[in-house]
C-alpha positions as CSV (number, residue, x, y, z in Angstrom):
1,X,65.2,126.1,165.9
2,X,66.3,122.4,166.2
3,X,63.0,120.5,165.7
4,X,61.4,117.6,168.0
5,X,64.3,116.4,169.9
6,X,64.1,114.2,173.1
7,X,63.9,115.3,176.4
8,X,67.7,114.4,177.4
9,X,68.8,115.6,173.9
10,X,67.4,119.2,174.9
11,X,69.2,118.9,178.6
12,X,72.1,118.0,177.0
13,X,72.6,121.0,174.8
14,X,71.3,123.3,177.4
15,X,73.8,122.0,179.6
16,X,76.4,122.6,176.8
17,X,75.4,126.1,176.1
18,X,75.6,126.9,180.0
19,X,71.8,127.8,180.1
20,X,68.4,126.2,180.9
21,X,65.8,124.5,179.0
22,X,62.4,125.9,179.7
23,X,59.0,124.7,178.7
24,X,57.7,127.7,176.8
25,X,54.3,126.2,175.7
26,X,53.3,123.0,177.7
27,X,50.0,122.6,175.9
28,X,51.4,122.1,172.3
29,X,51.7,118.7,170.7
30,X,54.8,118.3,171.4
31,X,55.6,120.5,174.2
32,X,57.6,123.8,172.9
33,X,60.9,124.3,174.8
34,X,63.7,126.8,174.5
35,X,67.2,127.0,175.7
36,X,67.7,130.2,177.7
37,X,68.6,132.2,181.0
38,X,65.6,131.2,183.3
39,X,66.2,133.9,185.8
40,X,66.4,136.4,182.6
41,X,63.3,134.7,181.3
42,X,61.2,135.5,184.5
43,X,62.7,138.9,184.7
44,X,61.2,139.8,181.6
45,X,58.0,138.2,182.3
46,X,57.6,140.3,185.4
47,X,58.3,143.6,183.9
48,X,55.9,143.0,180.9
49,X,53.1,142.0,183.7
50,X,53.9,145.3,185.7
51,X,53.9,147.3,182.5
52,X,50.5,145.8,181.7
53,X,49.1,146.6,185.2
54,X,50.5,150.3,184.7
55,X,48.5,151.1,181.3
56,X,45.2,149.6,183.0
57,X,42.2,152.4,184.0
58,X,40.9,151.6,187.5
59,X,37.2,152.6,187.5
60,X,36.3,154.2,191.1
61,X,32.8,154.6,192.3
62,X,32.2,158.2,193.3
63,X,29.2,158.6,195.4
64,X,26.8,161.9,195.5
65,X,24.5,162.4,198.2
66,X,21.5,164.6,197.9
67,X,18.4,165.3,200.0
68,X,15.1,165.6,198.5
69,X,14.6,169.3,200.0
70,X,17.7,170.3,197.8
71,X,18.1,173.7,196.7
72,X,18.9,174.9,193.2
73,X,22.6,176.2,193.7
74,X,23.4,172.8,196.0
75,X,21.9,170.7,193.3
76,X,24.0,172.9,190.6
77,X,27.1,172.0,192.7
78,X,26.1,167.8,193.0
79,X,25.5,168.0,189.3
80,X,29.1,169.6,188.4
81,X,30.9,167.1,190.7
82,X,29.1,164.4,189.0
83,X,29.9,165.7,185.6
84,X,33.5,165.7,186.6
85,X,33.7,162.1,187.8
86,X,32.2,161.2,184.5
87,X,34.8,163.0,182.6
88,X,37.7,160.9,184.4
89,X,36.0,158.2,183.6
90,X,34.5,156.7,187.3
91,X,31.2,155.7,188.0
92,X,28.7,157.7,190.0
93,X,26.4,156.4,192.5
94,X,23.7,158.9,193.6
95,X,21.9,158.5,196.8
96,X,18.7,160.3,197.7
97,X,18.5,159.7,201.4
98,X,14.9,160.3,203.5
99,X,14.2,161.1,206.9
100,X,11.2,161.2,208.9
101,X,8.2,162.7,207.0
102,X,10.1,162.6,204.1
103,X,9.0,159.2,203.6
104,X,5.5,160.1,202.7
105,X,7.0,162.0,199.5
106,X,8.6,159.0,197.8
107,X,7.2,160.3,194.2
108,X,9.3,163.8,194.9
109,X,12.6,162.1,195.8
110,X,12.4,160.0,192.5
111,X,11.5,162.9,190.4
112,X,14.8,164.8,191.7
113,X,16.6,161.5,190.8
114,X,15.0,161.6,187.2
115,X,15.7,165.4,186.9
116,X,19.2,164.5,187.9
117,X,19.6,161.5,185.3
118,X,18.2,163.9,182.5
119,X,20.3,166.8,183.3
120,X,23.6,164.2,182.7
121,X,21.9,162.5,179.5
122,X,25.0,163.4,177.3
123,X,27.4,162.7,180.1
124,X,26.0,159.2,181.2
125,X,23.9,156.3,180.8
126,X,22.0,154.5,183.7
127,X,23.3,151.5,184.8
128,X,20.9,150.9,187.7
129,X,17.6,153.0,187.6
130,X,16.4,155.0,190.4
131,X,14.8,152.5,192.9
132,X,14.1,152.9,196.4
133,X,16.1,150.6,199.3
134,X,14.5,151.2,202.7
135,X,15.0,155.1,203.5
136,X,17.1,155.8,200.7
137,X,17.0,155.6,196.7
138,X,19.9,155.0,194.7
139,X,20.9,155.3,191.3
140,X,24.3,154.1,189.3
141,X,25.7,156.3,186.4
142,X,28.3,155.2,183.8
143,X,30.3,157.3,181.4
144,X,28.5,157.5,178.1
145,X,31.5,156.3,176.2
146,X,32.5,153.3,177.9
147,X,28.8,152.3,178.9
148,X,27.6,148.9,178.7
149,X,24.0,148.3,177.4
150,X,21.6,148.4,180.2
151,X,19.7,145.1,180.7
152,X,16.2,145.5,179.9
153,X,17.1,147.9,176.4
């Protein structure tokens, strides 16, 4: 801690020490500089960034596809898979595809998605309510502990 000195004085002191004059905080008034080994400083910053990247959790979107004619056992298998994904803190996209004459029974498709949502109520919150997009109904679920508030609540 030398205090406020001119740039020339800082450069002279850095050269005497055999190190570099590095501007650490350019936004401060006056700017803050340190005398240190610049290569070592860059290396330490790179290590900190790599450590921070290692600790962050990437949230993936897992998709579960179901049909309106799904049987009970198949439904339970899909439900277990969704629970596993939600416990791993991944988002779950539930897609219900309608084909041919099934388009006449959209209400049944939405009932299945509502049942799916109800069975996962303690594991997930709904990020996107079931809605029909063309020939498929889509619903997005997020883990209950990391869920953000849903729009409209």
